[in-house]
Backbone of each chain as ProteinMPNN parsed JSONL, in Angstrom:
{"seq_chain_A": "XXXXXXXXXXXXXXXXXXXXXXXXXXXXXXXXXXXXXXXXXXXXXXXXXXXXXXXXXXXXXXXXXXXXXXXXXXXXXXXXXXXXXXXXXXXXXXXXXXXXXXXXXXX", "coords_chain_A": {"N_chain_A": [[31.278, -54.417, 226.181], [32.663, -57.581, 227.309], [32.457, -59.167, 230.606], [33.945, -59.747, 233.855], [33.704, -62.183, 236.389], [33.275, -63.699, 239.607], [33.034, -67.167, 240.006], [31.504, -69.736, 241.795], [32.045, -73.095, 242.732], [30.269, -76.18, 243.074], [30.971, -78.267, 245.792], [32.409, -81.488, 245.352], [31.617, -81.73, 242.771], [32.273, -82.313, 239.252], [33.394, -80.115, 237.956], [34.421, -78.706, 240.085], [36.427, -80.45, 240.933], [38.0, -80.406, 238.673], [39.089, -77.837, 238.655], [40.278, -77.894, 241.134], [39.762, -76.302, 243.219], [37.488, -74.095, 245.008], [36.456, -71.821, 243.75], [36.626, -69.456, 241.031], [37.812, -66.769, 238.982], [36.201, -65.711, 236.169], [35.763, -65.077, 232.623], [33.225, -63.477, 230.702], [31.203, -63.399, 227.754], [29.965, -60.554, 225.879], [27.263, -60.879, 225.355], [26.196, -62.906, 227.046], [23.941, -63.973, 228.123], [20.908, -65.986, 228.617], [21.063, -68.83, 226.627], [19.779, -70.413, 223.854], [20.773, -72.958, 223.297], [21.057, -74.237, 225.661], [18.609, -75.12, 226.277], [17.676, -77.733, 225.472], [19.317, -79.342, 227.041], [18.626, -78.674, 229.663], [15.997, -79.408, 229.668], [16.326, -82.099, 229.501], [16.629, -82.903, 232.082], [18.672, -84.013, 233.53], [20.568, -82.373, 234.322], [22.785, -80.778, 236.606], [23.215, -77.965, 238.654], [26.316, -76.619, 238.947], [27.978, -74.509, 239.122], [27.952, -71.206, 240.25], [27.165, -67.657, 240.246], [27.999, -64.64, 242.106], [25.537, -63.955, 243.29], [24.163, -66.295, 243.273], [23.451, -66.907, 240.697], [22.955, -68.964, 237.812], [25.786, -70.462, 236.455], [27.285, -72.608, 235.601], [26.797, -75.987, 234.54], [26.424, -79.562, 234.902], [26.411, -83.08, 234.027], [25.867, -85.874, 235.997], [27.368, -89.121, 236.199], [28.098, -89.363, 233.61], [30.737, -89.595, 231.247], [32.113, -87.086, 230.864], [30.59, -84.155, 231.027], [30.048, -80.978, 230.712], [28.822, -77.702, 230.908], [29.216, -74.233, 230.454], [28.495, -70.798, 231.228], [30.456, -68.994, 231.111], [33.648, -68.218, 229.564], [36.131, -70.227, 229.394], [38.191, -70.515, 227.586], [39.114, -68.006, 226.926], [40.781, -67.149, 228.898], [42.879, -68.774, 228.959], [46.357, -69.567, 228.778], [49.547, -70.363, 227.324], [51.368, -70.767, 229.333], [49.708, -71.097, 231.513], [47.511, -73.205, 231.093], [43.96, -73.644, 230.806], [42.352, -75.102, 233.599], [39.883, -76.478, 233.426], [39.74, -77.183, 230.774], [41.965, -78.794, 230.502], [41.172, -80.912, 232.155], [39.008, -81.832, 230.699], [40.296, -82.754, 228.346], [41.779, -84.82, 229.47], [39.725, -86.522, 230.179], [38.825, -87.136, 227.638], [41.0, -88.558, 226.639], [40.924, -90.83, 228.282], [38.46, -91.809, 227.553], [38.853, -92.437, 224.895], [40.259, -94.812, 224.892], [38.619, -96.494, 226.23], [36.269, -99.057, 227.24], [33.798, -98.052, 227.046], [33.463, -96.722, 224.757], [31.519, -97.198, 222.443], [30.736, -96.907, 219.808]], "CA_chain_A": [[32.267, -55.494, 226.198], [32.375, -58.646, 228.256], [32.75, -58.845, 231.997], [34.621, -60.752, 234.67], [32.907, -62.45, 237.589], [33.687, -64.873, 240.377], [32.118, -68.302, 239.926], [31.747, -70.701, 242.859], [31.734, -74.444, 242.268], [29.698, -77.068, 244.08], [31.903, -79.306, 246.249], [32.072, -82.827, 244.877], [31.269, -81.735, 241.349], [33.361, -82.523, 238.292], [34.049, -78.841, 237.69], [35.187, -78.397, 241.291], [37.657, -81.255, 240.947], [38.842, -79.975, 237.551], [39.826, -76.651, 239.088], [41.015, -78.16, 242.357], [39.438, -75.272, 244.207], [36.057, -73.823, 245.067], [35.968, -70.689, 242.97], [37.567, -68.893, 240.068], [37.341, -65.568, 238.291], [36.08, -66.102, 234.775], [35.341, -64.041, 231.682], [31.959, -63.708, 230.033], [31.004, -62.632, 226.535], [29.063, -59.404, 226.026], [25.861, -61.282, 225.273], [26.277, -64.264, 227.559], [22.693, -64.39, 228.765], [20.323, -67.289, 228.306], [21.362, -69.294, 225.276], [18.838, -71.494, 223.526], [21.369, -74.289, 223.246], [20.895, -74.87, 226.964], [17.233, -75.551, 226.45], [17.546, -79.188, 225.389], [20.002, -79.967, 228.164], [17.836, -78.452, 230.87], [14.79, -80.217, 229.55], [16.706, -83.489, 229.737], [16.389, -83.182, 233.494], [19.794, -84.649, 234.218], [21.576, -81.363, 234.613], [22.922, -80.26, 237.96], [23.902, -76.684, 238.685], [27.558, -76.839, 239.683], [28.71, -73.257, 239.205], [27.039, -70.071, 240.42], [27.761, -66.349, 240.424], [27.96, -64.1, 243.467], [24.168, -63.94, 243.819], [23.539, -67.595, 243.018], [23.035, -67.035, 239.287], [23.494, -70.159, 237.148], [26.961, -70.181, 235.65], [27.805, -73.857, 235.036], [26.01, -77.192, 234.809], [27.05, -80.803, 234.452], [25.615, -84.296, 234.185], [26.539, -86.914, 236.779], [27.235, -90.432, 235.582], [28.487, -89.215, 232.208], [32.208, -89.474, 231.291], [32.466, -85.677, 231.096], [29.602, -83.315, 230.355], [30.045, -79.709, 231.443], [28.513, -76.518, 230.115], [29.417, -73.016, 231.244], [28.133, -69.535, 230.608], [31.678, -68.222, 230.957], [34.507, -68.657, 228.461], [37.459, -70.571, 229.9], [39.205, -70.434, 226.536], [39.634, -66.648, 226.798], [41.791, -66.853, 229.912], [43.95, -69.776, 228.863], [47.629, -69.183, 228.172], [50.454, -71.507, 227.219], [51.974, -70.964, 230.653], [48.627, -71.511, 232.417], [46.34, -73.748, 230.378], [42.812, -73.612, 231.692], [42.186, -76.416, 234.224], [38.689, -77.186, 232.96], [40.047, -77.733, 229.46], [42.885, -79.904, 230.758], [40.368, -82.025, 232.679], [38.218, -82.294, 229.546], [41.161, -83.559, 227.482], [42.096, -86.057, 230.195], [38.547, -87.386, 230.043], [38.811, -87.585, 226.252], [42.03, -89.595, 226.524], [40.422, -92.038, 228.936], [37.333, -92.296, 226.757], [39.392, -92.944, 223.634], [40.727, -96.187, 225.054], [37.753, -97.207, 227.168], [35.258, -99.987, 226.736], [32.523, -97.337, 226.91], [33.402, -96.083, 223.457], [30.863, -98.315, 221.777], [30.424, -96.706, 218.388]], "C_chain_A": [[31.893, -56.508, 227.255], [32.727, -58.251, 229.677], [33.451, -60.023, 232.662], [33.81, -60.941, 235.94], [33.464, -63.665, 238.307], [32.605, -65.94, 240.288], [32.501, -69.284, 241.036], [31.256, -72.065, 242.421], [31.208, -75.308, 243.399], [30.718, -78.114, 244.493], [31.44, -80.679, 245.774], [31.729, -82.882, 243.409], [32.516, -81.945, 240.501], [34.124, -81.222, 238.075], [34.886, -78.411, 238.895], [36.499, -79.182, 241.285], [38.575, -80.886, 239.781], [39.704, -78.777, 237.948], [40.704, -76.942, 240.303], [40.796, -77.096, 243.41], [37.977, -74.874, 244.044], [35.556, -72.652, 244.261], [37.058, -70.204, 242.03], [36.949, -67.623, 239.491], [37.34, -65.881, 236.813], [35.529, -64.961, 233.925], [34.074, -64.455, 230.962], [31.903, -62.868, 228.77], [30.004, -61.514, 226.788], [27.608, -59.838, 226.134], [25.676, -62.663, 225.855], [24.978, -64.785, 228.116], [22.145, -65.711, 228.288], [20.543, -67.655, 226.84], [20.469, -70.482, 224.96], [19.465, -72.874, 223.512], [21.312, -74.98, 224.593], [19.531, -75.535, 227.097], [17.105, -77.064, 226.476], [18.173, -79.876, 226.585], [19.178, -79.835, 229.435], [16.59, -79.315, 230.83], [15.081, -81.69, 229.759], [16.574, -83.885, 231.193], [17.551, -83.79, 234.227], [20.81, -83.625, 234.693], [21.576, -80.963, 236.08], [23.651, -78.928, 237.855], [25.147, -76.853, 239.544], [28.453, -75.605, 239.723], [27.71, -72.115, 239.293], [27.825, -68.781, 240.582], [27.581, -65.868, 241.854], [26.567, -64.092, 244.1], [23.431, -65.237, 243.51], [23.084, -67.812, 241.589], [23.702, -68.27, 238.662], [24.665, -69.765, 236.26], [27.566, -71.43, 235.037], [26.899, -75.004, 235.441], [26.817, -78.406, 234.384], [26.075, -81.953, 234.654], [26.448, -85.299, 234.965], [26.374, -88.245, 236.056], [27.502, -90.408, 234.087], [30.009, -89.073, 232.237], [32.706, -88.048, 231.531], [31.471, -84.846, 230.321], [29.435, -82.059, 231.186], [29.684, -78.593, 230.468], [28.633, -75.288, 231.009], [28.924, -71.791, 230.486], [29.365, -68.645, 230.456], [32.561, -68.883, 229.902], [35.906, -68.978, 228.975], [38.555, -70.368, 228.844], [39.836, -69.048, 226.461], [40.664, -66.306, 227.87], [42.931, -67.87, 229.901], [45.211, -69.16, 228.262], [48.5, -70.431, 228.089], [51.088, -71.816, 228.578], [50.971, -71.499, 231.654], [47.426, -71.985, 231.621], [45.155, -73.826, 231.327], [42.522, -75.001, 232.273], [40.952, -77.18, 233.764], [38.969, -77.868, 231.619], [41.031, -78.895, 229.587], [42.109, -81.123, 231.25], [39.535, -82.654, 231.561], [39.076, -83.177, 228.636], [41.584, -84.86, 228.17], [40.933, -87.04, 230.077], [38.467, -87.946, 228.626], [39.829, -88.698, 226.029], [41.545, -90.91, 227.122], [39.301, -92.663, 228.109], [37.815, -92.997, 225.489], [39.759, -94.417, 223.739], [39.786, -97.034, 225.906], [36.783, -98.144, 226.458], [33.932, -99.282, 226.512], [32.345, -96.74, 225.524], [32.819, -97.091, 222.464], [30.622, -98.115, 220.289], [31.668, -96.807, 217.522]], "O_chain_A": [[30.932, -56.324, 228.002], [33.227, -57.155, 229.929], [33.536, -61.123, 232.116], [33.29, -59.977, 236.503], [34.053, -64.551, 237.688], [31.419, -65.662, 240.47], [33.673, -69.623, 241.198], [30.191, -72.19, 241.816], [31.646, -75.185, 244.543], [31.282, -78.79, 243.632], [30.25, -80.993, 245.789], [31.564, -83.967, 242.852], [33.646, -81.781, 240.96], [35.354, -81.22, 238.016], [35.949, -77.813, 238.728], [37.556, -78.634, 241.597], [39.792, -81.034, 239.883], [40.889, -78.712, 237.622], [41.749, -76.316, 240.483], [41.552, -76.998, 244.377], [37.315, -75.258, 243.079], [34.347, -72.494, 244.097], [38.24, -70.498, 242.206], [35.732, -67.435, 239.511], [38.367, -66.275, 236.259], [34.919, -64.018, 234.43], [33.872, -65.629, 230.651], [32.468, -61.776, 228.706], [29.285, -61.525, 227.787], [26.823, -59.261, 226.888], [25.056, -63.518, 225.222], [24.914, -65.938, 228.544], [22.845, -66.475, 227.624], [20.24, -66.874, 225.938], [20.415, -71.446, 225.724], [18.763, -73.868, 223.696], [21.499, -76.194, 224.668], [19.337, -76.412, 227.939], [16.499, -77.623, 227.389], [17.644, -80.866, 227.091], [19.053, -80.792, 230.198], [16.182, -79.883, 231.843], [14.197, -82.452, 230.15], [16.425, -85.065, 231.509], [17.452, -84.063, 235.423], [21.782, -83.958, 235.372], [20.527, -80.827, 236.71], [24.585, -78.779, 237.067], [25.054, -77.19, 240.724], [29.549, -75.642, 240.283], [26.75, -72.05, 238.524], [28.985, -68.789, 240.995], [27.074, -66.596, 242.707], [26.441, -64.211, 245.319], [22.201, -65.263, 243.49], [22.404, -68.795, 241.297], [24.859, -68.577, 238.949], [24.56, -68.864, 235.427], [28.291, -71.334, 234.046], [26.313, -75.006, 236.523], [27.767, -78.298, 233.609], [25.065, -81.827, 235.346], [27.606, -85.545, 234.628], [25.369, -88.474, 235.383], [27.157, -91.355, 233.381], [30.535, -88.478, 233.177], [33.626, -87.837, 232.322], [31.499, -84.829, 229.09], [28.773, -82.064, 232.223], [30.183, -78.551, 229.344], [28.209, -75.299, 232.165], [28.937, -71.758, 229.255], [29.317, -67.644, 229.741], [32.256, -69.97, 229.412], [36.775, -68.106, 228.993], [39.705, -70.085, 229.18], [40.964, -68.91, 225.988], [41.347, -65.287, 227.768], [43.832, -67.82, 230.739], [45.138, -68.334, 227.352], [48.203, -71.442, 228.725], [51.313, -72.976, 228.922], [51.331, -72.266, 232.547], [46.438, -71.263, 231.485], [45.331, -74.051, 232.525], [42.452, -75.976, 231.525], [40.973, -78.41, 233.718], [38.501, -78.977, 231.362], [40.93, -79.875, 228.849], [42.365, -82.243, 230.807], [39.386, -83.875, 231.501], [38.625, -84.237, 228.202], [41.73, -85.89, 227.511], [41.138, -88.24, 229.898], [38.085, -89.1, 228.434], [39.556, -89.665, 225.318], [41.736, -91.975, 226.535], [39.209, -93.884, 227.983], [37.258, -94.012, 225.069], [39.587, -95.177, 222.786], [40.118, -98.164, 226.263], [36.524, -98.032, 225.26], [33.037, -99.83, 225.869], [31.254, -96.31, 225.147], [33.558, -97.753, 221.735], [30.328, -99.078, 219.582], [31.585, -96.663, 216.302]]}, "seq_chain_B": "XXXXXXXXXXXXXXXXXXXXXXXXXXXXXXXXXXXXXXXXXXXXXXXXXXXXXXXXXXXXXXXXXXXXXXXXXXXXXXXXXXXXXXXXXXXXXX", "coords_chain_B": {"N_chain_B": [[56.29, -91.544, 220.681], [53.673, -89.176, 220.412], [50.476, -89.332, 221.985], [47.425, -89.025, 220.174], [44.657, -86.878, 219.967], [41.357, -86.487, 218.743], [39.382, -83.773, 218.423], [36.171, -82.576, 218.064], [34.702, -79.605, 217.137], [31.714, -78.153, 217.556], [30.302, -75.942, 215.53], [30.238, -72.908, 213.567], [32.882, -71.984, 212.105], [34.525, -68.907, 212.468], [36.99, -66.886, 211.483], [37.257, -64.287, 212.303], [36.253, -64.174, 214.78], [37.076, -63.675, 218.061], [36.569, -65.455, 220.032], [36.373, -67.931, 218.808], [38.943, -68.232, 217.788], [40.305, -68.198, 220.192], [39.369, -70.564, 221.286], [40.524, -72.635, 219.734], [43.205, -72.062, 220.329], [43.312, -72.403, 223.137], [42.773, -75.116, 223.392], [45.099, -76.072, 222.271], [46.977, -75.182, 224.185], [46.283, -76.697, 226.446], [46.625, -79.269, 225.455], [49.371, -79.311, 224.966], [50.303, -79.127, 227.568], [49.613, -81.614, 228.481], [51.177, -83.169, 226.973], [50.246, -84.209, 224.531], [49.17, -84.76, 221.14], [46.952, -82.819, 219.37], [44.159, -82.623, 217.281], [42.031, -80.263, 216.291], [38.787, -80.103, 214.887], [36.519, -78.191, 213.146], [33.082, -78.449, 213.04], [30.67, -77.857, 210.797], [27.502, -76.523, 211.577], [25.198, -76.903, 209.873], [25.799, -79.338, 208.711], [24.987, -81.306, 210.36], [22.317, -81.533, 210.334], [21.036, -83.408, 208.807], [20.479, -86.663, 209.512], [22.106, -89.962, 210.036], [23.44, -88.431, 212.896], [25.477, -89.555, 214.337], [27.206, -90.808, 212.598], [28.684, -88.756, 211.608], [29.96, -87.846, 213.846], [31.156, -89.825, 215.461], [33.831, -90.441, 215.136], [35.293, -88.66, 216.572], [37.054, -87.991, 219.621], [36.199, -86.373, 221.567], [33.813, -83.755, 222.07], [33.069, -80.305, 221.47], [31.034, -77.619, 222.125], [30.886, -74.671, 220.56], [31.192, -71.132, 221.419], [29.172, -68.48, 220.027], [26.594, -68.41, 218.996], [23.875, -66.92, 217.122], [23.784, -70.106, 215.541], [24.384, -71.333, 212.212], [22.782, -73.495, 211.756], [20.639, -74.187, 214.156], [19.289, -76.474, 214.793], [20.995, -78.477, 213.883], [23.17, -78.077, 215.631], [21.951, -78.667, 218.093], [21.34, -81.362, 217.712], [23.851, -82.512, 217.691], [24.705, -81.947, 220.279], [22.871, -83.423, 221.716], [23.61, -85.999, 220.914], [26.123, -86.205, 222.167], [25.343, -86.099, 224.827], [23.576, -88.316, 225.111], [24.987, -90.538, 224.174], [27.243, -90.532, 225.677], [29.632, -89.146, 225.078], [32.626, -87.362, 225.75], [32.181, -83.977, 226.595], [32.088, -80.448, 226.242], [30.543, -77.348, 226.748], [30.79, -74.09, 225.944]], "CA_chain_B": [[55.267, -90.896, 219.83], [52.61, -88.566, 221.198], [49.089, -89.753, 221.766], [46.677, -88.033, 219.408], [43.234, -86.77, 220.241], [40.561, -85.763, 217.767], [38.323, -83.003, 219.073], [35.228, -81.972, 217.123], [34.102, -78.384, 217.667], [30.412, -77.9, 216.937], [30.194, -74.493, 215.352], [30.522, -72.388, 212.229], [34.123, -71.258, 212.386], [34.675, -67.554, 211.945], [38.331, -66.451, 211.881], [37.17, -62.955, 212.895], [35.739, -64.295, 216.143], [38.167, -63.923, 219.009], [36.212, -66.616, 220.858], [36.739, -69.115, 218.033], [40.41, -68.3, 217.766], [40.717, -68.561, 221.557], [39.028, -71.97, 221.522], [41.602, -73.434, 219.141], [44.447, -71.805, 221.075], [43.217, -72.996, 224.475], [42.931, -76.567, 223.225], [46.532, -76.281, 222.058], [47.68, -75.005, 225.46], [46.008, -77.845, 227.318], [47.24, -80.454, 224.842], [50.816, -79.221, 225.198], [50.53, -79.423, 228.982], [49.445, -83.057, 228.672], [52.076, -83.806, 226.0], [49.511, -84.939, 223.503], [48.939, -84.099, 219.87], [45.508, -82.615, 219.267], [43.657, -82.104, 216.009], [40.654, -79.768, 216.399], [38.057, -79.969, 213.63], [35.26, -77.462, 213.294], [32.013, -79.171, 212.364], [29.618, -76.888, 210.483], [26.22, -76.966, 212.144], [24.248, -77.451, 208.896], [26.161, -80.7, 208.315], [24.403, -82.261, 211.294], [20.855, -81.493, 210.248], [20.54, -84.638, 208.195], [21.046, -87.756, 210.296], [22.328, -90.022, 211.47], [24.53, -87.558, 213.305], [26.591, -90.315, 214.901], [28.159, -91.093, 211.522], [29.51, -87.566, 211.47], [30.622, -87.476, 215.096], [31.726, -90.912, 216.271], [35.286, -90.536, 215.015], [35.93, -87.732, 217.498], [37.22, -88.482, 220.988], [35.509, -85.424, 222.438], [33.093, -82.719, 221.34], [33.033, -79.002, 222.127], [30.078, -76.726, 221.488], [31.573, -73.383, 220.62], [30.389, -69.915, 221.543], [28.935, -67.86, 218.735], [25.26, -68.536, 218.426], [23.13, -68.02, 216.511], [24.457, -70.96, 214.595], [23.697, -71.421, 210.917], [21.706, -74.449, 211.989], [20.443, -74.49, 215.578], [18.876, -77.869, 214.876], [22.214, -79.278, 213.742], [23.921, -77.953, 216.878], [21.249, -79.402, 219.157], [21.474, -82.803, 217.45], [25.199, -82.905, 218.111], [24.726, -81.893, 221.746], [22.084, -84.573, 222.168], [24.464, -87.172, 220.696], [27.135, -86.243, 223.233], [24.675, -86.387, 226.103], [22.955, -89.645, 225.145], [25.96, -91.601, 223.885], [28.342, -90.48, 226.646], [30.875, -88.595, 224.523], [33.097, -86.201, 226.526], [31.589, -82.786, 226.004], [32.096, -79.182, 226.959], [29.82, -76.312, 226.033], [31.137, -72.805, 226.549]], "C_chain_B": [[54.145, -90.363, 220.713], [51.289, -89.266, 220.929], [48.394, -88.638, 221.006], [45.213, -88.055, 219.793], [42.551, -86.035, 219.104], [39.409, -85.072, 218.488], [37.461, -82.349, 218.001], [34.566, -80.763, 217.761], [32.838, -78.089, 216.876], [30.265, -76.395, 216.778], [30.612, -74.116, 213.949], [31.699, -71.44, 212.344], [34.18, -69.912, 211.678], [36.034, -67.033, 212.407], [38.357, -65.056, 212.494], [36.711, -63.008, 214.352], [36.877, -64.582, 217.106], [37.862, -65.136, 219.878], [36.564, -67.912, 220.136], [38.246, -69.311, 218.005], [40.922, -68.741, 219.138], [40.433, -70.025, 221.854], [40.122, -72.877, 220.971], [42.893, -73.286, 219.959], [44.438, -72.508, 222.427], [43.342, -74.513, 224.421], [44.401, -76.905, 223.026], [47.33, -76.156, 223.344], [47.52, -76.234, 226.344], [46.66, -79.111, 226.763], [48.75, -80.459, 225.092], [51.139, -79.583, 226.642], [50.433, -80.917, 229.268], [50.36, -83.866, 227.75], [51.328, -84.702, 225.035], [49.387, -84.079, 222.247], [47.436, -83.986, 219.678], [45.155, -82.03, 217.916], [42.235, -81.599, 216.212], [40.031, -79.674, 215.008], [36.762, -79.229, 213.905], [34.205, -78.151, 212.431], [30.886, -78.194, 212.066], [28.26, -77.397, 210.947], [25.225, -77.477, 211.092], [24.548, -78.909, 208.535], [25.542, -81.75, 209.233], [22.884, -82.241, 211.288], [20.308, -82.807, 209.737], [21.241, -85.803, 208.867], [21.551, -88.88, 209.444], [23.59, -89.271, 211.884], [25.716, -88.352, 213.842], [27.629, -90.669, 213.839], [29.173, -89.967, 211.399], [30.423, -87.39, 212.686], [31.422, -88.579, 215.783], [33.233, -91.033, 216.171], [36.015, -89.56, 215.935], [36.001, -88.343, 218.892], [36.512, -87.586, 221.985], [34.856, -84.366, 221.556], [33.044, -81.444, 222.162], [31.99, -78.175, 221.401], [30.569, -75.314, 221.664], [30.631, -72.24, 220.95], [30.115, -69.376, 220.142], [27.592, -68.187, 218.136], [24.772, -67.143, 218.072], [23.977, -68.81, 215.533], [23.707, -70.926, 213.272], [22.552, -72.417, 211.013], [21.611, -74.778, 213.471], [20.069, -75.958, 215.732], [20.088, -78.79, 214.782], [23.025, -79.257, 215.03], [23.264, -78.774, 217.983], [21.343, -80.904, 218.958], [22.84, -83.301, 217.915], [25.3, -82.938, 219.638], [23.98, -83.086, 222.324], [22.886, -85.864, 222.014], [25.471, -87.304, 221.844], [26.518, -86.639, 224.566], [24.232, -87.843, 226.168], [23.964, -90.777, 224.957], [27.178, -91.54, 224.8], [29.656, -90.015, 226.069], [31.328, -87.442, 225.414], [32.725, -84.902, 225.819], [31.812, -81.573, 226.889], [31.356, -78.178, 226.105], [30.15, -74.983, 226.687], [30.743, -71.685, 225.602]], "O_chain_B": [[53.719, -91.032, 221.656], [51.014, -89.726, 219.821], [48.722, -87.462, 221.164], [44.607, -89.118, 219.929], [43.096, -85.074, 218.561], [38.563, -85.731, 219.092], [37.974, -81.647, 217.129], [33.937, -80.881, 218.813], [32.89, -77.81, 215.678], [30.122, -75.665, 217.759], [31.251, -74.892, 213.237], [31.541, -70.255, 212.639], [33.925, -69.794, 210.479], [36.218, -66.764, 213.594], [39.34, -64.67, 213.127], [36.774, -62.008, 215.067], [37.561, -65.6, 216.99], [38.775, -65.774, 220.402], [37.0, -68.878, 220.763], [38.748, -70.421, 218.178], [41.846, -69.548, 219.238], [41.179, -70.661, 222.599], [40.592, -73.782, 221.661], [43.579, -74.269, 220.238], [45.425, -73.13, 222.82], [43.946, -75.123, 225.304], [44.891, -77.905, 223.55], [48.257, -76.931, 223.577], [48.487, -76.743, 226.912], [47.185, -79.926, 227.521], [49.33, -81.502, 225.395], [52.129, -80.264, 226.911], [51.084, -81.427, 230.179], [50.321, -85.096, 227.749], [51.747, -85.827, 224.763], [49.486, -82.852, 222.29], [46.723, -84.979, 219.815], [45.77, -81.065, 217.461], [41.31, -82.407, 216.299], [40.677, -79.22, 214.063], [36.001, -79.602, 214.798], [34.419, -78.398, 211.244], [30.207, -77.744, 212.988], [27.914, -78.559, 210.734], [24.47, -78.404, 211.384], [23.654, -79.635, 208.101], [25.567, -82.941, 208.925], [22.242, -82.859, 212.137], [19.253, -83.268, 210.173], [22.465, -85.918, 208.798], [21.449, -88.796, 208.22], [24.66, -89.45, 211.302], [26.847, -87.867, 213.804], [28.81, -90.813, 214.155], [30.352, -90.191, 211.124], [31.524, -86.851, 212.571], [32.285, -88.285, 216.609], [33.86, -91.659, 217.026], [37.238, -89.632, 216.06], [35.126, -89.11, 219.293], [36.254, -87.991, 223.118], [35.297, -84.118, 220.434], [32.985, -81.486, 223.391], [32.053, -78.04, 220.179], [30.659, -74.812, 222.785], [29.417, -72.359, 220.784], [30.766, -69.784, 219.181], [27.447, -68.24, 216.915], [25.243, -66.2, 218.708], [24.785, -68.249, 214.793], [22.54, -70.539, 213.217], [21.487, -72.215, 210.431], [22.41, -75.558, 213.987], [20.484, -76.612, 216.689], [20.189, -79.769, 215.52], [23.513, -80.296, 215.475], [23.942, -79.491, 218.72], [21.42, -81.65, 219.935], [22.954, -84.393, 218.471], [25.905, -83.844, 220.211], [24.415, -83.684, 223.308], [22.845, -86.728, 222.89], [25.642, -88.381, 222.414], [27.096, -87.411, 225.331], [24.48, -88.527, 227.161], [23.801, -91.857, 225.526], [28.055, -92.399, 224.715], [30.711, -90.45, 226.531], [30.501, -86.617, 225.803], [32.926, -84.749, 224.614], [31.737, -81.653, 228.115], [31.516, -78.152, 224.884], [29.828, -74.768, 227.855], [30.947, -70.512, 225.915]]}, "name": "protein", "num_of_chains": 2, "seq": "XXXXXXXXXXXXXXXXXXXXXXXXXXXXXXXXXXXXXXXXXXXXXXXXXXXXXXXXXXXXXXXXXXXXXXXXXXXXXXXXXXXXXXXXXXXXXXXXXXXXXXXXXXXXXXXXXXXXXXXXXXXXXXXXXXXXXXXXXXXXXXXXXXXXXXXXXXXXXXXXXXXXXXXXXXXXXXXXXXXXXXXXXXXXXXXXXXXXXXXXX"}
């Protein structure tokens, strides 16, 4: 089965400001290891590591200068409840709302 | 009237997947907290193999790459992720 682990966020990062704190306990899928879908993003060279596990293992990345681009190896959706919606997902939707009405939405 | 957001979830929806079900639910929780109406749409990965992918994706206000690889089309998934990165669409990959 999956596991739970503490993830620490880089100060000043988008994910840090989404949570409003420096660390959180998050859930991981059973097979959460390296996922090929990260390959293209890492090769893009714009990714910054903004979340790490207890031993510095990569747990979250983001792109600076992008409206909102965050990828995580953990699953925020599995710990969300109606009483406590997950802060990363709330921040993501806030960014979507701003994007919807922004001049940056060029297509 | 509530604001409405359209969220496109890149992935091959499987109702048996607790991660897929949790993704829809979590979006609903966050939307309720923000008092917005949210319509999640699952975008099958094979549908993005044949370009231009922006035609398929530009109507969404945000994109989410779901858990549950391998996808039916890894190439389709990667094209969608690239669109979000290059065109500046709000994106989360979990």
